[in-house]
C-alpha positions in Angstrom: 71.4 137.8 100.9 71.7 134.4 102.5 75.2 133.0 103.0 76.0 130.2 100.6 76.7 126.8 102.3 78.4 124.1 100.3 76.4 121.0 99.7 78.8 118.8 101.7 77.9 120.8 104.8 74.3 121.7 103.9 73.3 118.1 103.3 75.5 116.4 105.9 73.5 113.4 107.3 71.8 114.0 110.6 70.6 110.5 111.2 72.0 107.0 110.6 69.4 106.3 107.9 70.7 109.3 105.8 74.3 108.0 105.7 75.1 106.8 102.2 76.8 103.5 101.5 77.8 102.5 105.1 74.8 100.4 106.1 77.0 97.7 107.7 78.3 100.3 110.2 75.1 102.2 110.9 73.1 99.1 111.6 75.7 97.9 114.1 75.8 101.2 115.9 71.9 101.4 116.1 71.7 97.9 117.5 74.4 98.7 120.1 72.4 101.8 121.2 69.1 99.9 121.4 70.7 97.1 123.4 72.8 99.5 125.5 76.0 97.7 124.7 78.1 100.7 123.8 81.9 100.3 124.0 83.9 103.0 125.7 86.2 103.6 122.7 85.5 103.4 118.9 87.9 103.7 116.0 86.4 104.7 112.6 88.9 104.2 109.8 88.6 104.4 106.0 89.1 106.6 102.9 88.5 110.3 103.0 84.9 111.7 102.6 83.0 108.5 103.3 81.2 109.5 106.5 83.6 108.8 109.5 83.2 112.1 111.3 79.5 112.3 110.3 78.8 108.9 111.9 80.8 109.9 115.0 78.6 113.0 115.4 75.4 111.1 114.9 76.5 108.5 117.5 77.3 111.3 120.0 74.0 113.0 119.4 72.0 109.8 119.6 73.3 108.4 122.9 72.5 111.8 124.6 69.1 112.1 123.0 66.3 112.4 125.6 63.7 110.7 123.4 65.4 108.4 120.9 63.3 106.5 118.4 62.7 102.7 118.5 65.2 102.3 115.6 68.0 103.9 117.6 67.8 107.3 115.8 67.9 110.8 117.4 64.7 112.7 117.6 66.2 116.0 116.6 63.6 117.8 118.8 64.8 117.5 122.4 67.0 120.1 124.1 70.1 117.9 123.7 69.6 117.3 119.9 68.8 121.0 119.2 71.9 122.2 121.1 74.0 119.7 119.2 72.6 120.8 115.8 73.3 124.4 116.8 76.8 123.6 118.0 76.3 124.6 121.6 76.3 121.2 123.3 78.7 120.9 126.2 78.7 117.1 126.2 80.5 116.7 122.8 84.1 117.7 122.4 85.9 117.6 119.0 89.7 117.6 118.8 91.7 118.0 115.6 94.7 115.8 116.3 96.5 117.2 113.2 97.0 120.6 115.0 96.7 119.4 118.6 99.1 116.5 118.6 101.4 117.3 121.6 101.4 115.7 125.1 100.1 118.9 126.6 97.0 118.8 124.5 96.2 115.2 125.5 96.9 116.0 129.2 94.4 118.8 128.9 91.8 116.4 127.4 92.5 113.9 130.2 91.9 116.5 132.8 88.5 117.4 131.3 87.4 113.7 131.3 87.4 113.8 135.2 84.3 116.1 135.2 80.9 114.4 134.8 78.4 115.8 132.3 76.0 118.5 133.7 73.2 117.5 131.3 72.8 114.2 129.4 74.2 110.8 130.0 77.6 110.8 128.3 80.5 113.0 127.5 81.7 112.2 124.0 85.3 113.1 122.8 85.7 112.9 119.0 89.4 113.0 118.0 89.8 113.4 114.2 92.9 112.4 112.3 94.2 110.6 115.4 97.1 109.1 113.5 98.8 112.5 113.6 99.4 112.3 117.4 102.9 111.9 118.5 104.2 108.7 120.2 104.5 110.4 123.5 100.9 111.8 123.1 99.7 108.2 122.4 101.4 106.9 125.5 99.9 109.6 127.6 96.5 108.7 126.3 96.7 104.9 126.9 95.6 104.6 130.5 92.6 106.9 130.1 91.6 105.1 126.9 91.8 101.7 128.6 89.8 102.6 131.8 87.8 105.8 131.3 85.0 106.9 133.6 81.6 105.3 132.8 80.2 108.5 131.3 83.1 109.1 128.9 83.1 107.7 125.3 86.0 108.2 122.9 85.5 108.1 119.1 88.7 108.2 117.1 88.7 108.8 113.3 91.6 108.2 110.9 92.4 107.7 107.3 95.7 105.8 108.0 95.0 103.0 110.4 98.5 101.5 110.0 100.1 104.5 111.7 98.3 104.0 115.0 100.0 102.1 117.8 98.8 98.5 118.3 98.2 99.3 122.0 95.6 101.9 120.9 94.0 99.5 118.4 93.6 96.8 121.0 91.6 99.2 123.3 89.0 100.2 120.6 86.2 98.7 118.6 87.3 99.1 115.0 84.9 100.0 112.2 86.2 99.9 108.6 84.4 102.3 106.3 84.3 101.4 102.6 84.3 103.6 99.5 80.9 104.6 98.3 79.8 102.9 95.1 79.1 104.8 91.9 75.4 103.9 91.9 74.9 105.2 95.5 76.7 108.4 94.7 74.6 109.0 91.6 71.4 108.4 93.5 72.4 110.8 96.3 73.5 113.5 93.9 70.2 113.1 92.0 68.2 113.6 95.3 70.2 116.8 96.0 69.6 118.1 92.5 65.9 117.6 92.9 65.9 119.5 96.2 68.0 122.4 94.7 65.9 122.5 91.4 69.0 121.7 89.3 68.5 120.1 85.9 71.0 117.3 85.8 71.6 114.5 83.3 72.2 111.1 84.7 75.2 110.7 82.5 76.8 113.8 84.0 76.1 112.6 87.5 77.8 109.3 86.6 80.9 111.1 85.3 81.1 113.0 88.6 80.7 109.8 90.6 83.5 108.2 88.7 85.8 111.2 89.1 85.2 111.3 92.9 86.5 107.7 93.3 84.1 106.8 96.1 84.4 110.0 98.1 81.0 111.7 98.6 82.5 115.0 99.8 84.6 115.2 96.5 81.5 114.4 94.5 79.5 117.2 96.1 82.3 119.7 95.7 82.6 118.8 92.0 78.9 119.2 91.5 78.8 122.6 93.2 81.7 123.8 91.0 80.1 122.6 87.7 76.7 124.1 88.7 78.3 127.4 89.3 80.1 127.1 86.0 77.1 126.2 83.9 74.5 128.3 85.7 72.4 125.6 87.3 72.5 123.0 84.5 74.4 119.7 84.6 74.9 118.3 81.1 77.2 115.6 79.9 79.2 117.8 77.6 79.6 120.6 80.1 80.8 118.1 82.7 83.4 116.6 80.4 84.7 120.0 79.5 84.9 121.2 83.1 86.6 118.0 84.4 88.9 117.8 81.4 87.7 114.3 80.5 87.9 113.0 77.0 84.7 111.7 75.6 84.5 107.9 75.1 83.5 108.5 71.4 87.2 109.4 70.7 88.3 106.1 72.0 85.8 104.2 69.9 87.1 106.2 66.8 90.7 105.2 67.7 89.7 101.6 68.1 88.0 101.8 64.7 91.2 103.2 63.1 93.2 100.4 64.8 91.0 97.7 63.4 90.9 99.1 59.9 94.7 99.7 60.0 94.0 103.4 59.2 97.2 105.0 60.4 96.5 108.4 58.9 93.1 108.6 60.5 94.5 107.7 63.9 97.2 110.3 63.6 94.8 113.0 62.6 92.4 112.0 65.4 95.2 112.3 68.0 96.2 115.7 66.6 92.6 116.8 67.1 92.7 115.5 70.7 96.1 117.2 71.3 94.9 120.6 70.1 92.1 120.5 72.6 94.6 120.4 75.4 94.6 116.8 76.5 97.9 115.3 77.5 99.2 112.1 76.0 99.2 110.1 79.2 95.5 111.0 79.7 94.8 109.6 76.2 96.7 106.4 76.9 95.0 105.9 80.2 91.6 106.4 78.8 92.2 104.2 75.8 93.5 101.4 78.1 90.4 101.7 80.2 88.2 101.5 77.1 90.0 98.3 76.0 89.7 96.9 79.5 85.9 97.5 79.4 85.8 95.7 76.0 87.6 92.7 77.5 85.1 92.7 80.5 82.2 92.7 78.0 83.5 89.6 76.2 81.8 87.5 78.9 78.2 88.4 79.8 78.8 87.3 83.4 81.5 89.8 83.9 79.5 92.7 82.3 78.3 93.7 85.7 81.9 95.1 86.3 81.3 97.7 83.6 81.2 101.1 85.2 80.3 103.4 82.4 77.5 105.7 81.4 74.3 103.9 80.6 74.3 105.2 77.0 77.6 103.5 76.3 77.0 100.1 77.8 75.2 98.7 74.7 78.0 100.1 72.4 80.7 98.4 74.5 78.8 95.1 74.4 78.3 95.2 70.6 81.9 96.3 69.9 83.3 93.6 72.2 81.6 90.9 70.1 83.2 92.2 66.9 86.8 92.4 68.2 89.0 89.4 68.9 90.3 88.9 72.4 93.9 88.3 71.2 93.9 91.8 69.6 92.5 93.4 72.7 95.1 91.8 75.0 98.0 92.6 72.7 96.7 96.2 72.4 96.4 96.5 76.1 100.0 95.3 76.6 101.3 97.9 74.1 99.3 100.8 75.7 100.5 99.7 79.2 104.1 99.7 78.2 103.7 103.1 76.5 102.0 104.5 79.6 104.8 103.3 81.9 107.5 104.8 79.8 105.7 108.0 79.1 107.3 110.1 81.9 110.8 109.1 80.7 110.2 110.1 77.1 111.6 113.4 76.0 109.2 113.8 73.0 105.9 113.0 74.5 103.9 113.4 71.3 106.2 111.1 69.3 106.0 108.5 72.1 102.2 108.4 71.9 102.3 108.4 68.1 104.7 105.4 68.1 102.2 103.5 70.3 99.4 104.4 67.8 101.6 103.1 64.9 102.1 99.8 66.7 98.4 99.5 67.4 97.4 100.2 63.8 99.7 97.4 62.5 98.9 95.1 65.3 96.5 92.9 63.3 99.0 92.6 60.5 101.7 91.4 62.9 99.3 88.9 64.4 98.3 87.5 61.0 102.0 87.1 60.0 102.8 85.3 63.2 99.7 83.1 63.0 100.4 79.4 62.8 97.3 77.7 61.6 94.4 78.4 64.0 96.6 79.2 66.9 98.5 82.4 67.5 102.2 82.0 68.1 104.7 84.5 69.4 104.9 87.8 67.6 108.7 87.7 67.2 110.1 85.0 65.0 113.2 83.3 66.2 115.4 81.4 63.8 115.7 77.7 64.4 118.7 76.9 66.6 121.3 74.8 64.7 123.5 72.4 66.5 127.2 73.4 66.5 129.6 71.0 64.8 132.2 69.6 67.2 135.2 67.5 66.6 134.7 64.0 68.0 137.3 63.1 70.6 138.3 59.4 70.8 139.0 58.1 74.3 142.6 57.9 75.4 144.3 54.8 74.3 147.1 53.9 76.7 149.4 51.6 74.9 151.9 49.7 76.9 154.9 48.4 75.0 155.6 44.8 75.9 158.8 44.6 73.8 161.6 47.1 73.6 161.7 49.1 70.4 164.8 50.6 69.0 165.5 54.4 69.1 163.1 54.8 72.1 165.7 54.3 74.9 163.7 51.2 76.1 160.9 53.4 77.6 157.2 52.9 77.3 155.1 55.9 76.2 151.3 56.7 76.2 149.9 57.9 73.0 146.8 60.1 72.4 145.1 59.8 69.0 142.5 62.4 67.9 140.3 61.6 64.9 137.7 63.7 63.2 134.5 61.6 63.0 131.4 63.2 61.5 129.1 60.6 63.1 127.7 61.0 66.7 128.9 57.5 67.7 132.4 57.2 69.2 134.6 54.9 67.2 136.8 52.3 68.7 140.3 53.6 69.6 142.8 53.1 66.8 145.6 50.8 67.6 148.8 52.4 66.2 151.5 50.4 64.6 154.6 50.1 66.8 156.9 50.0 63.9 156.3 53.6 62.9 158.2 56.3 64.7 156.3 58.5 67.2 156.6 61.6 65.0 154.6 60.0 62.2 151.8 59.0 64.5 151.3 62.6 65.6 151.0 64.0 62.1 147.6 64.3 60.2 146.8 61.7 57.6 146.2 64.5 55.0 149.9 64.7 54.4 150.4 68.4 55.2 153.5 69.5 57.1 151.6 71.2 59.9 152.5 70.1 63.4 150.0 68.4 65.6 148.9 69.7 69.0 151.3 67.4 70.8 154.3 68.4 68.7 153.5 72.1 69.5 153.3 71.3 73.2 156.6 69.4 73.0 158.4 72.2 71.1 157.0 74.8 73.5 158.3 72.8 76.5 161.7 72.3 74.9 161.9 76.1 74.1 161.3 77.0 77.8 164.2 76.9 80.2 167.6 75.9 78.8 166.5 74.9 75.3 166.5 71.2 76.0 169.7 71.2 78.0 170.0 69.8 81.4 168.9 72.1 84.2 171.6 73.6 86.4 170.8 74.0 90.1 173.5 75.9 91.8 173.4 75.5 95.6 172.3 78.6 97.6 175.0 80.8 99.2 174.2 83.4 101.8 176.2 86.2 100.1 174.8 85.6 96.7 171.3 85.2 98.0 171.5 88.5 99.9 173.0 90.3 96.9 170.1 89.1 94.6 167.6 89.9 97.3 168.9 93.5 97.5 168.7 93.8 93.7 165.0 93.0 93.9 164.6 95.5 96.7 166.2 98.2 94.6 163.9 97.2 91.8 160.8 97.7 94.1 162.1 101.1 95.2 162.5 102.3 91.7 158.9 101.3 91.0 157.8 103.1 94.2 156.3 99.8 95.5 155.3 100.0 99.2 156.5 96.4 99.6 160.2 97.6 99.4 160.4 98.4 103.1 159.1 95.0 104.3 161.6 93.3 101.8 164.4 95.4 103.2 163.5 94.5 106.9 163.2 90.8 106.2 165.9 88.3 107.3 167.0 85.3 105.2 167.9 81.9 106.5 169.1 79.1 104.2 167.8 75.7 105.1 169.4 73.6 102.4 170.9 73.9 98.9 167.5 74.7 97.3 165.4 76.3 100.0 165.4 79.2 102.4 163.1 81.1 104.8 162.1 84.7 104.7 161.6 85.9 108.3 159.4 88.9 109.0 158.4 90.8 112.2 154.6 90.9 111.7 151.7 89.7 109.5 151.6 92.9 107.5 155.2 92.5 106.3 154.4 88.9 105.5 151.4 89.9 103.4 153.5 92.4 101.4 156.1 89.8 100.6 153.4 87.1 99.7 151.9 89.6 97.2 155.2 89.6 95.3 155.7 85.9 95.5 155.3 85.1 91.8 157.5 87.9 90.5 160.1 87.2 93.2 160.2 83.5 92.5 160.9 84.1 88.8 163.5 86.7 89.6 165.4 84.5 92.1 165.4 81.4 89.9 166.9 83.3 87.0 169.5 85.2 88.9 170.5 82.3 91.2 170.4 79.7 88.4 168.4 77.3 90.5 165.2 75.9 89.0 164.4 73.9 92.2 164.5 77.0 94.4 161.8 77.2 97.1 161.2 79.6 99.9 158.6 80.2 102.7 157.6 83.4 104.5 157.2 83.1 108.3 156.6 85.6 111.1 158.9 85.7 114.1 158.1 88.2 116.8 161.3 89.8 118.2 164.0 90.0 115.5 167.3 90.7 117.2 169.2 90.9 114.0 166.6 93.1 112.3 168.3 96.3 111.0 167.1 99.5 112.6 165.7 102.1 110.2 165.8 105.7 111.2 162.3 107.1 111.5 162.0 110.9 110.6 161.2 113.1 113.6 157.8 114.8 113.8 157.5 118.6 114.0 156.9 118.5 117.8 160.0 116.2 118.3 162.1 118.5 116.1 161.1 121.5 118.2 161.8 119.8 121.5 165.2 118.7 120.3 166.0 122.2 119.1 165.0 123.7 122.5 167.2 121.3 124.3 170.1 122.3 122.3 169.3 126.0 122.1 167.2 127.1 125.2 166.9 130.7 123.9 164.6 129.5 121.1 162.0 128.6 123.7 162.4 131.9 125.5 161.9 133.8 122.2 158.7 131.8 121.5 157.3 132.6 125.0 158.1 136.3 124.8 156.5 136.7 121.3 153.6 134.5 122.5 153.9 132.3 119.4 151.9 129.2 118.8 153.5 126.4 116.7 151.5 124.5 114.2 152.4 120.9 114.9 
C-alpha cells in the first residue's frame, strides 16, 4: 500500500509556470535568470500558503540547473535538478528561523557560507519565517547579508514583513506575494480533481475557494478532508455540511420574510437554523454578506465584485432589482449593530431575534418616517419651542438735579424691570421723582410682594449689626493671642492637621485693623492659608472688628518660636536608658537580644 501524500505536497509546483496566481513575481524571476541579473538577497513576503517557499525552491533549482530552458525554467532532468527533487542536493540549505532563531544558529550558517559549492554555480540559503529571528541574530547576519561571496544567494521568506529590521529590508530585493483569487483557486482545484478522478461540482469548489480566503494550501487541505468524508465525491450539499456553512437559500427566505413583514415566518426559519447547530453570529454574518451582495448588484458595473456560486448570481441580480436601496442600507446597519453587540449579549438567541423583529418592521418604520418622496430620519423629534424670557430693560441711571425731601440730599440710581412680551426692547421708563423710592420698586399689579431690590436691601440690612453702625475695636496683642488660641483649640478638637502650624505661628500687629501671621516655612504657610476663610470669620466675630485684615508671611529663623518637645524614637529611648542604667546594655549583650527599632 502506497503512502498517502497530501495534495499540497503532491502537487507542489516544480516550475515557475505551474505557480498559481503569482505571475508578476515568476515573470520577474525568470527574466532575471535569463539576463543573469540575480541579486544576492531576496525577501519573499505575503500571506500564508500563496507560494513563497515554493518560488524560493524553484529559484534555487533553476539557477543551479545544468540545462535551463530558454524561458528560464529548470529542465528537471539534469543531475542537479534530480538531486534537488529527491532532496539530496548539497547546494540548497533550508533553515527554519522559527526554531533556529539564536545567534549561534546564524553564526553556524555564516561559517558554512565561506565554503564554495562542490557542484553547481550557487549555494542557496532559504530562511523561512525570518521574522522570528532575534535582534541579536539579525545583527549577526547583517554583514554577511550585505557582502556575501559571489556564489552565495540568500532567500528570506516571511508572513510579517513589518517585524523585520529596516537594515535587513534595505539589503534585499523585496517581492510581495498577493492572495490567490477565487477563480484561480477553482481552476487549480478542478485540474487536480481531474488528475485524481474525483467527481467535483464547480459550486462545491467555489465554496472551498471562498473558505480558504486566498490560501492555496488551505484550499487543498479542505478538499482532501471533504473527499475523505464523502468517499471521492465533492457535491455542493456535502461541502456546506462539512464546512458548517449555511446555504444562501436560507438568507433569501429571511429576506422574503423581511420584505413581507412576516415575523412569524422569520422566527420559525431562525428556529430551524438554530436546531441545525448554526450559531447566531454566523447567521448575522451570512445575512449581512447577502445584503452586501444585493447592494453590489444594484449597479451592473459593480456586479463584477460579486463572489458567489454561479447558480446564485442571476438570483442576486433579480432580487436586487425588486428591493429598494434604502431598505437594504437600513437593514445592513441593523445587522451590523447586532453583530457588534453579539458577544456582549447574555441571551444570544434573543439578541438575534430582536434583530429579526427590527428587520421585519423596517419597511413600516420607513413608510411612517417618509416625507413625500424623500426618506427622512427614522426617529421623529418634536419641534423645538423657544423659551419665554422676561425682557430686561437697559439700566436707566437717573441723576437728580434738584434735592428731594426725605432723601438726605443724595442722588440714587434706579433699575426698572418691565415684562415685555414683544422681542423689541422698549425705551427706559422715566420714573416720577415725586414718588417715594419704595413705590417705584413695587410691581404695578398691586400685590404686596417685595421686589428683587427690596429683598436684597433687607438681606443686606439683616447681615452684620441689623442696620446699626459697625463697631471696629482696635487690635490688642493679648486679646488677639487669646482669640487665636481659641481657634487653635477648636482645630485640635476637630483633629485638624493645621493645629500645629497655627500653634507655632507668631503674630505681629501692624495697625489697629491689620496684623501679620509669621511662619517658619512654606508648608506652615499653606496650612494657615487653607483655613483663611473660616479664620477670617472667626476673628471678625470675636474681635468685633469688621475691617480686620491679616497676611501670612514666611520668615526663616524664628527666634521667638516656641519649642515643641518631639517624642523620642525607640532607638533614642533605648540609648537614653542605657546611659542612665548601663546594666541594661550588659543584660542585652549577655542574652544576645536584638531590639526591634
